[in-house]
FIDRENTOR-535510 format. One record per residue (C-alpha): residue in three letters; x, y negated, z. Coordinates in steps of 0.02 Angstrom, whole numbers, plus 32768, in hexadecimal, padded with zeros to 4 digits. Layout:
ALAXYZ ...
***
This chain:
MET11B8940B7FCC THR126F94097F9D VAL128F93C07EF1 ASP1301942E7E8A PRO136093CC7E04 GLY136E94717DA5 GLU12B7945E7D76 LEU12D593B77D20 PRO12B993B97C62 LEU135093917BF7 LYS12E7931D7B8D GLY12FF92707BD2 LEU13AC92907C18 ALA144192377BCC LEU14A992C67B89 PRO153D92C67B11 GLY14FC92FD7A68 GLY145792A17A78 SER13B592D97A26 SER140D934F79AE LEU145293B07A42 LEU13A993B57A98 ARG135293F979FD GLY13D7947D79E9 LEU13CF94B07AA0 ALA131294BF7A94 LYS132A953F7A08 LEU139495A27A82 GLY130C959A7B08 VAL136F951E7B70 THR12FB94927BA9 THR132394707C61 VAL13BB94467CC9 ALA13BB94F67D13 ASP13AC95437C65 LEU144A94EB7C2B LEU14AD95067CCB THR148A95C17CC2 TYR14A695CD7C05 LEU151F965D7C00 PRO15C1964C7B9D ARG15D496DF7B26 ARG168F96E37B48 TYR171F967B7B8B GLU17C696437B45 ASP185E96297BB3 ARG18A695857B74 ARG191895667C07 GLU19B695A07BAE ILE1A0395277B30 THR1A5B957D7A9E PRO1AEC95247A44 ILE1AC2950A798D ALA1B5D956D795B ASP1B18960579B7 LEU1A6C96087965 ALA1A4196B47921 GLY19C996D47892 GLY1926972978BD THR192496EB7971 SER18CC965F79CE ALA193E95E27A23 THR193F953C7A7E ILE19C094B57A54 SER19EA94087A95 ALA1A2093997A05 ARG1A2392EA79BA VAL19BE92BC7920 THR1A3A927C789F ASP19CF927E7803 LEU1915928277DB ARG18C79293772F VAL182592C676DA GLU182993287637 LYS17AA936875BB THR17A29424759E TRP177394877505 ARG16CB94A97558 ARG164E94257523 GLY162A93A675A9 VAL169C93F6762C GLN172C93957676 ARG17B593CD76EA THR180A936A7772 ILE18C293907791 ALA192393567829 THR19DC9373783E LEU1A05939E78F3 VAL1AB693957938 ASP1B0993CA79D9 ASP1BC193DF7A0A SER1BCA948979B5 GLY1B7D9465790C ALA1AE4943078A9 VAL1A4294827871 ASP19AB9449780B ALA18FE94547856 ILE1872946277D4 TRP17B7944477E1 TYR173E9460774F GLY16A493F4773A ARG16B493A077E3 ARG16BF92E977B3 PHE16B292AD7865 ILE176092F2788D GLU17B8925D7841 ARG175591EA78B3 ARG17889248794F LEU1841925A7926 THR18BF91CD7924 VAL197191D678E5 GLY19E791C77979 THR196F921979F5 THR19A892B07A58 ILE192593397A62 VAL190B93E87AA4 ALA18C794567A18 THR188B950B7A17 GLY18679570797C ARG188996087912 VAL1936961278C5 LYS19399641780D ALA19DB967677B8 MET19F39620770E GLY1A91966F76C6 TRP1B22961F7723 THR1AB295A17777 LYS1A2195A777F1 GLN197D95497807 LEU1905952A7895 GLU1854954D7858 ALA17D194D17896 PRO181B94C07945 GLU17BF947079D5 PHE181F93DF7A1E SER1820935E7AA9 PRO189192C57ABE ILE190892D77B50 GLY18D9925C7BD6 GLY183292397B86 GLY17D292757C1D ASP177092F67BBA GLN17CB93997BDC VAL173894107BCB SER1787946C7B39 ALA183F94767B64 GLY18BD949C7BEC ARG184895147C47 ILE17DD95B07C35 VAL175D95727BB8 PRO16AB95B67B9F ILE167795EA7AF0 TYR15BB95DF7AD9 ARG153F961D7A58 LEU1519958679EB THR149395517970 ARG147594C278F6 GLY148B941C794E VAL14EC946879E0 THR15A9945F79D2 ALA162194B27A49 LEU1662940A7A87 SER15B793B97A9E LEU157794507AFE ARG160E94547B73 ARG15FE93997B91 ALA154493AA7BB6 VAL156394357C34 ARG15EE93D07C85 THR157C93387C91 LEU14F2939A7CE7 LEU156A93F07D5E ASP15B4934A7D93 GLU150892FB7DAA PHE149F93897DF1 GLY1510941B7E1E ALA152593F47ED6 ASN146A93D37EED LEU142494737EA0 VAL13AE94CB7F18 ASP13F895747F46 PRO136D95F87F48 LEU13D496757FAA PRO13BA967B8066 PRO1462965880BB VAL145B96FE8119 VAL1445975E8075 GLN14D196FC8023 ALA1549971B80B3 ARG151A97D380C7 ASN153F97F78010 GLY15DA978B8003 LEU1591971E7F7A MET15C896727F3F PRO156095D77F63 LEU14F995A97ECB ALA155595087E9F GLN15FD95607EA5 ALA15BA95EF7E3A ILE157895797DB4 GLU161F951F7DAB ALA167E95C37DA0 LEU160696057D1C HIS163C957E7CA3 TRP16EC954B7CD7 PRO173895CE7D48 GLU17E595AD7D8A GLU180696687D7F PHE17A796F67D2C ASP1782974B7DD1 LEU172296AF7E04 ARG16BE96C07D62 ASP169497737D93 ALA165E973C7E41 ALA15F096B57DF4 LEU159C97327D7F ARG157C97A67E12 ARG152A971B7E77 LEU14B996E27DE9 ALA148D97967DBB PHE145897B17E6F ASP13E697187E66 GLU1390975D7DCA LEU138198097E15 LEU134097D27EBF ALA12AF97727E70 VAL1282980A7E05 GLN129398817E99 ILE122198147F02 ALA11A1981B7E75 LEU11B398D77E67 VAL11A898F77F21 HIS111298827F2D ARG10B898DB7E9E SER10E599867EE2 ARG109499597F87 ARG0FFD99137F2D ARG0FF199B17EC3 ALA0FFF9A1E7F5E GLY0F6D99C07FA8 ASP0EFF99E77F11 GLY0EE19A977F50 ALA0EE19B357EE9 PHE0E889BDB7F00 ILE0ED49C437F8A ILE0F0B9CE77F3C LYS0F419D617FC2 PRO0F2C9E1B7F9C THR0F279E918030 ALA0FB49F0D8049 SER0F449F968004 GLU0F149F2E7F6A ARG0FCA9F047F49 THR0FFF9FBA7F52 THR0F739FEC7EDB ILE0F9F9F617E60 GLU10599F867E5D SER1040A0437E50 ALA0FC9A02F7DBC ILE10419FBC7D5F LEU10D9A0297D80 GLY1079A0C47D4D GLY104AA0737CA9 ILE10FBA03B7C86 GLY1136A0EE7C76 GLY1132A1527D14 ALA11CFA10B7D61 LYS11ACA1657E04 ALA119FA20C7DAF LYS124BA1F67D63 GLY1293A1D17E0E LYS12C7A1207DDF THR12AEA0827E42 PRO1200A0437E13 TRP122D9F8B7E1D THR12D79F3B7E0F ALA130C9ED87EA7 ASP12F29E377E43 GLN12429E6A7E10 ARG12159E937EC4 ARG12589DEB7EFF ALA11F99D8E7E75 ILE11559DE57E9F ASP116B9DB87F57 GLU118F9D027F2C ILE10FC9CF17EB4 LEU107F9D427F2A ALA10BD9CD47FB8 ASP109C9C3A7F4B LEU0FEE9C767F1A ALA0FBE9C917FD0 THR0FE19BDE8009 GLY0F4D9B867FB8 SER0FC59B077F6B PRO0FD89B107EAE MET106D9B7C7E80 LEU10EA9B387E03 ARG116B9BC07DE6 LEU11DF9BF07D5A LEU11FF9CA97D40 GLN129E9CB47CDC GLY12F99D4E7CA3 ASP134C9D997C0D VAL12EE9E027B8F GLY12C19EA97BDB THR12CB9E787C92 GLY12119E967CAD LYS11C49DE77CB8 THR111F9E1E7C6B ALA11049EA87CEC VAL11219E2A7D78 ALA10A49DB37D28 PHE10229E3E7D1E VAL10349E5C7DD9 ALA100A9DA37DF3 ALA0F769DAE7D7B ALA0F339E4C7DCD SER0F429DFB7E79 THR0EE29D647E37 ALA0E5A9DDA7DF8 ALA0E529E2F7EA2 ALA0E2D9D837EED GLY0D9C9D6B7E74 HIS0DEF9CF17DFC GLN0E319CF27D4A SER0EDC9CE57CFB ALA0F0C9CA07C51 LEU0FA99CD97BF8 LEU0FE59C657B6E ALA10559CB27AE7 PRO10AA9C547A58 THR10739CC879CA GLU0FDF9D3779A0 LEU104D9DD0798E LEU10979DB87A3B ALA0FEA9D947A84 ARG0FA89E367A38 GLN103C9E967A80 HIS101F9E4A7B2D ALA0F659E747B22 ALA0F899F297AF2 THR10049F3A7B82 ALA0F8F9EE57BFE LYS0EFD9F567BCF ARG0F699FF07BE9 LEU0FB29FB77C90 LEU0F179F657CDB ALA0E8F9FDC7CA1 PRO0EA4A04C7D3B LEU0E7D9FB27DA4 GLY0DDB9F8F7D47 ILE0E1D9EE87D06 GLU0DD39EB27C5F VAL0E4A9E5B7BE6 ALA0E0E9DE17B60 LEU0E759DAC7ACA VAL0E519CFF7A82 LEU0EA29CDF79D9 GLY0E7F9C55795D GLY0E9C9CCE78CC ALA0E289D56790D PRO0D809D7A78B9 VAL0CF59D0878F5 ALA0C959D92794F GLU0D329DCF79A8 ARG0D619D1E79DB ARG0CB09CFA7A19 ALA0CAB9D997A81 ALA0D539D717AD3 ARG0D1D9CC07AFD THR0C799CFF7B47 ALA0CDA9D777BB6 ALA0D4A9CE87BEF ALA0CBD9C6C7C0E SER0C549CEA7C70 GLY0CE59D207CDD ARG0CD49DD47CA5 ALA0D859DD07C5E ALA0DFC9DB97CF1 LEU0E919DA57C7C VAL0E839D3D7BDD ILE0F169D457B65 GLY0F2A9CD57ACE THR0F8C9C577A6A HIS0F609BA17A4A ALA0EAB9BDA7A3B LEU0EA79BD57AFA PHE0EB19B167AED ALA0E1A9B0D7A7A GLU0D7A9ABB7AB7 GLY0D1B9B5E7A9E THR0D869BBC7B1A GLN0D479BAA7BCD PHE0D659C057C71 ALA0CF39C2F7D02 SER0D799C237D88 LEU0E2A9C077D47 GLY0EA49C227DD5 LEU0F4A9C4B7D7F VAL0F9B9C147CDC VAL102F9C767C99 VAL10939C297C0A ASP11029CA57BAF GLU119B9C647B54 GLN11739BBD7BA3 HIS11F19B5C7B3B ARG11849B7C7AA2 PHE10FD9B0C7AE9 GLY10FF9A527B0C VAL10CC9A0E7BB4 GLU103099C17B67 GLU0FF99A6A7B24 ARG100C9AB97BCE ALA0FAB9A297C1B LYS0F189A4C7BA7 LEU0F0A9AFD7BE9 LEU0F1C9AC77C9F SER0E8E9A4B7C87 LYS0E159ADA7C68 ALA0E1A9B0B7D20 SER0D9B9AC77D9C ARG0E289AAC7E18 GLU0EE39AA67E06 PRO0F1B9B547DCD HIS0FBB9BAC7DFB LEU103C9BA17D6F LEU10BE9C257D45 LEU11389BFB7CB9 MET119F9C867C6A THR12399C7B7BFD ALA12BA9CF77BC0 THR13419C737BB8 PRO133C9BD17C1C ILE134F9B427BA1 PRO13A49AA07BD4 ARG13059A437BFE THR12CD9AD47C6C ILE136C9ACE7CD0 ALA13579A127CE3 GLN12A69A2A7D22 LEU12E39AA67DA3 LEU13619A2A7DE3 TYR12F3998F7DDD ALA124799CA7E09 ASP11F79A3E7E88 VAL11EF9ACE7E0F ALA12119B6F7E6D SER12759BF37E12 SER12789CAF7E14 GLU13049D047DB7 LEU130A9DB07D69 ARG13BE9DDD7D42 GLU13BC9E997D5A LEU13899F057CC6 PRO13149F977CEC SER135FA0457CDF GLY136CA0847C2E ARG137F9FDA7BDB GLN13FF9FE77B4F PRO14949F707B45 ILE14AC9EF57AB5 ARG15579ED97A67 THR157D9E387A09 ALA15FF9E267980 ILE163A9D8E791D ARG165B9DAA7865 THR167A9D4177C9 SER16349D487719 ALA16C89DB576E9 ASP167F9E3D7758 LEU15D09E3A770C GLU15E99ED3769D ARG16119F3C7735 VAL15819EEE7796 TRP15029F1C7710 THR154A9FCC7705 PHE152F9FDD77C0 VAL147C9F9C77B0 ASP145FA01E7728 GLU14A1A0A7779A GLU142DA06F7826 ALA1398A07477AF ALA13CBA1237778 ALA13C7A157782E GLY1317A110783E ARG1346A06F7896 GLN131C9FBA7866 THR13769F147854 PHE134C9E5B786A VAL13A79DDF77FA VAL13939D2A7832 VAL13BD9C9177C8 PRO13B39BD877F7 ARG134F9B9A7762 ILE12AD9BC6770C ALA12F59B917663 ASP13AA9B7C762E ALA13FB9AD57654 ASP141A9ABA759A SER135D9AC37581 GLY133B9A407604 GLY130D9ABF768A GLU12FA9A7E773A PRO13449AD577D1 GLU12CA9B397839 GLN12A59AF278E6 GLY13289B2C7962 THR13BF9B1C78EF THR14499A9D7901 PHE14B59A4A787C ASP15529A0D78D4 ASP15C299867889 ASP164B9A06786A LEU15DA9A767801 ASP15B19A737748 ALA14F39A667743 GLY14F09A95768C SER152C9B4576AD ALA14969B82770E THR14379C1376BF GLY137A9C1E76AD VAL13029CAF76CC GLU12D69CD77617 ALA138B9CD075DB GLN13C59D407669 ALA133A9DBD7648 ALA13699DC0758F LEU141F9DE375BA LEU13ED9E70762D ARG137F9EBE75A8 GLU141B9EC27539 HIS14869F1075C1 LEU13FF9F847603 PRO138D9FA9756D HIS1344A04475BE ARG13149FED7661 ARG12719F93768C ILE12939ED976A6 GLY12149E6676F7 ILE12159DAA7715 VAL11CB9D367798 HIS11DA9C7B77AF GLY11809BE277F1 GLN11329BA9774C GLN10D59C4C7732 PRO101B9C4C7758 ALA10049C8D7809 ALA0FA79D2777CC GLU10329D527751 ARG10B59D3B77D7 THR10569DAC784E VAL10469E3377C8 ALA11029E2C77A9 MET11299E3F7862 GLN10AA9EC9787A ALA10F69F2977E8 PHE11A09F1C783C VAL115B9F5078E5 ALA11089FE67893 GLY11ABA01B7840 GLU116C9FFA7790 THR11FE9F817770 ASP12B69FAE7781 VAL12FB9EFE7785 LEU129E9E5F77B5 VAL12EB9DBC7776 GLY12AB9D2477D1 THR12CB9C7F7825 THR12BB9C5978DD VAL12019C7E78D5 ILE122D9D3678EE GLU11BC9D5B797F VAL12019D3F7A2D GLY11C89DC07AAA VAL11879E3D7A28 ASP11C79EED7A46 VAL120F9F4979B1 PRO12659FDD7A09 ASN12A5A0207964 ALA13069F807939 THR13BD9F977965 VAL14199F1578FD MET140A9E5778F8 VAL146F9DFE7870 ILE14719D407881 MET14AC9CE677E6 ASP14FF9C3B77F9 ALA14FE9C5D78B4 GLU15569BB878D5 ARG14B19B6178AC PHE145D9BA1794B GLY146A9B6C79FF VAL14A69BDD7A8A SER13F99C007AD1 GLN13B29C1C7A23 LEU14369C9E79FD HIS14189CF57AA2 GLN135D9CFA7A84 LEU13749D4379D7 ARG13F09DC37A15 GLY13719E017A92 ARG13019E417A04 VAL136C9EDF79F3 GLY139E9F6D7A66 ARG12F09F797AB0 GLY12DDA0347A8F THR134AA0CC7AB1 SER13DCA0967A41 PRO145CA00E7A69 GLY144B9F677A11 LEU14CB9F0A79A7 CYS14C59E50797E ILE15389E1778F0 LEU155B9D5C78E3 ILE158F9D2A7832 THR15EA9C847830 THR165D9C1177D0 ALA168B9BAE786B ILE17469BA47888 ALA179F9BC0792C GLU17929B3E79B6 THR17029ADC7967 PRO16689AC079D4 ALA16059B377966 ARG16859BC37977 ILE16939BA97A33 ARG15D59BB77A3D LEU15D79C5E79E4 GLU16669CA17A4D ALA16049C747AEA VAL156F9CD97AAD ALA15DC9D6C7A7A GLY16349D6A7B21 SER159C9D6F7B92 THR14EF9DBD7B9C ASP14C29D597C38 GLY14389CE27C03 PHE14539C767C9C GLU150B9C5C7C76 LEU14E29C367BC0 SER145A9BBB7BEE ARG14DB9B597C4F ILE154D9B557BB8 ASP14B89B1E7B50 LEU14969A917BC9 GLU154C9A587BBF GLN153F9A4E7B02 ARG148E9A0F7AE6 ARG147199A67B82 GLU13D399AA7BE9 GLY136099457B7D ASP12DC98D27BC3 VAL129A99267C5F LEU121098A77C69 GLY11DD98BB7BB5 ALA11B7993B7B31 ALA126599537AE9 GLN12AD99FF7B0F SER136299CB7B00 GLY13D399447ABE SER142E98AE7B01 ARG139998397B0E SER135C98357BC1 HIS130197C17C38 LEU138897EE7CB3 ARG140E97947C50 LEU14A097AA7CC6 LEU147D98557D10 ARG14CB98F57CCC VAL148299957D11 LEU152099FD7D1C ARG159299707D52 ASP151B992F7DD7 GLU14CE99CD7E21 ASP1503999A7ED0 LEU14BA98ED7EB5 ILE141499387E7E LEU140299A17F1B THR143799107F8A ALA13BB98997F39 ARG132E99157F4F ALA135599278007 ASP135F986A801C ALA12B998537FBF GLN126498D08031 GLU12AC987C80CB ILE127897CD8093 LEU11C598018068 ALA11B49863810A SER11D397C58170 ASP1189974780F6 PRO1105979C8087 ASP10CC96FD8030 LEU117C96AF8028 SER113D96168085 HIS11E7960580DA HIS124A9622803A GLU121195927FCB GLN128F95A67F3E LEU127E96637F3C ALA11C3964C7F2C ARG11E195E17E91 GLU125196657E44 PHE11D296EB7E6E ALA114996837E1C LYS11B296777D7D VAL11BC97347D73 GLU110397457D97 ASP10D496C47D15 ASP1144970C7C8E GLU10D197667C13 ALA115097F07C02 SER114598177CBB ASP109B98677C9E PHE10FC98FE7C69 ILE1130991A7D1D ASP107D99447D47 LYS106E99B77CB2 GLY11049A237CDC 
***
C-alpha cells in the first residue's frame, strides 16, 4: 500500500509556531498534512508592486520597501496597552508604522534593517501611517509575506498570518512533491487538470491569478469526483434494492387520466388541451420510472398553477391499479385537507379510497384513517407529520409523494420511507427549486421533470416595487379590492416588532446593508390596517399561534370571512384562495428570491389577475434592491432559482442545511462549475464500470471511504 504523507498528523511535526499553532489549527479542523495543504485562503493580496512612500494614498493597502531608522515603544491612554512605532524611510520619504499591543514587534525589528512591509494606509492630517503592517527582512530568506501574491487565511487564537504561511511553506517543501495523486492520469489529461503538487503550490502562492484559478478547479474536481463516486455507487445499490413494478395497461392509463381530467373541470368539453405538453411529458417520465422495478427518485418542479398535483394523482392512481398504496406528505393540515378534498373528487370515479391522517384530528377520525391505511383499504393516504408517527402503518406502500419538499428535512422524509416493506418510489414536488434542490440535481442521480407551461385560463401576476411613501395609495387600492369582493394577503417578516425583541420568521434574511430594527411585526401591521381600513375584516396568522388557531384563521380567509390576512411566511404554501388577488409584502428586502416568488404565487389563482406589491426601503444598486428587481422582472421560477443560488449558495448537499456557504464541497460552486460537475459524474461512472470496488484506484478508494464514513453523507441515502 502506498503511503500518503498527506495522512500524517501535524502533531509531532516540527512546524513554525509550535504547540500554539497546532492547538489553533485543531480548532479550525486542521489536523493532518493534507488538511493544512488544502486549507483554502479566503483571499489573496498582490504584493508584487512596491509603492514609493511619497505615493502612499490613505484608505488603500500598499507594499513598501524601506529601511528602519527608528524604533520605540510607547504607552497609550488605554490601560495596559502599548504601541510600537517604527519609522520607515525610502528614497521618496518617510512613514511611521504602528502596532498596538504587539510587544513582540520590537524583538523582530532592528534599526538599520531593510524590510518589505504591507499594510493599510491611514491618513493623519498632512501625514500618513501604516497600520499594523506585515513585514519581512529583505534577504532574510523568509519571503512568504512579501514580493509575491500572498494568501490571506482565516485565523484563530494562536494562529498568526505569518506562522500559518510559514507552516504551509514548510509542509510544501517537505511533502509537496510526494503527495499521492488520487486522479488517474487519463482522467487528469482528458480534463486538462494540473498535477496535484502543482495545484497545491498554486493554491497558496500562485505566480499569476489564472494559475490560482486552475488550482482551485483541479482541487474542486478531486472533491467532486469522490462524492460522485459515492453517489453513483449508492445509486446503483439503491437500484438493486428493487421496488414494486407499477405499470398500468394502456386501458387503465386512459381511464385514470380521463377521470382526473374530468374532475379538474371538463377541459375536453371546453375544447382546450387536456394536459399541457409539460404535464404530458412529466406523466410519461414518471410512469416510465415506476415500470422499471428500480426505486424512482424524481423531482417534479413547476411554478404555482402548472398542475403538479394532477400529475401526482396520475402516479398515485397508477400505483393503486397495481395493488399498492401511495402516501402524500403535505407541510400543513390545511393543505393536506385541501389535497384530500381534491383527491376524493378526482379519484372517486376510479373507486380509490382516500384517507386523511392528521395529528390534530379527533381521535376517532384519526383512528379510522390509520385503520384504512394499515389494512390497505385506502390506496392513497394523505397527511402531515402524523404520517411519520409510530401509529401510522401501511399494508403495501409503493409510492411516496412529498409536496413542497423544501418544507421537510431529509430525515423526516426518511422516516416515511422506512414504513415501506421494500424501497418505495419517491416523487418530490416543489413550486420553486431552492438552492439545495438545484445542487442535488447536479450532484446526485435525482431525475427532474419540469412544468413551465401554465394551463389555459391561468391568470397572470404583475409585480410592483413601492416604498413607504406609497403606502396610502396601496391601502386605498386594497380597500377598493375588498369593496369589489376580492381579498388581500399582507406579509411581514416578524411576528413581533423589532423594538419589542421580535425574531424574524424562518425564511427571512437580514443583510448587512439593512437596518434590522425597522422590520414590522404582525400585530403592529394589523393594528395599522385597522386604522386605515376600519370597516374591513382583518385577520392574523403567524408561527407562534397554536396550530388550531392558525388553521381557523386560514380557513376563515379561504371561506371569504376575512378581507385582509396579515401574516408571516407561514401563510400556507399550496393552499388555493381563488378570491385573493393582491399580495402586499412589507419589508420585502428581508426575503430571499425564492421566498418572494413562493409568496407571490398565492394570488391570481382565480378568474382575476393577481398583483404583488413589494414594499421596501432598500436603495438602488444594493443587493437587496437587485433581489427585488429580479423578482419584479421575471415570473419564471427556474430563472429566479438560479438567481437565488447565486446569492445564497448551494448549502451543504451532504447535510441538512438548505442553503448557505458552509459545504462539505469546500471548493466547488454549482453555477461556476456546472461543466465540471457533469464531467466528474461521467468519469465516476466510467471508473466504477471498469473497477466497481476501486481495487485498481487505491487513493480514490481512500477518498471514497472518507465520504462514506462522514456522518453527514447519510443524507445522500435519504434524498
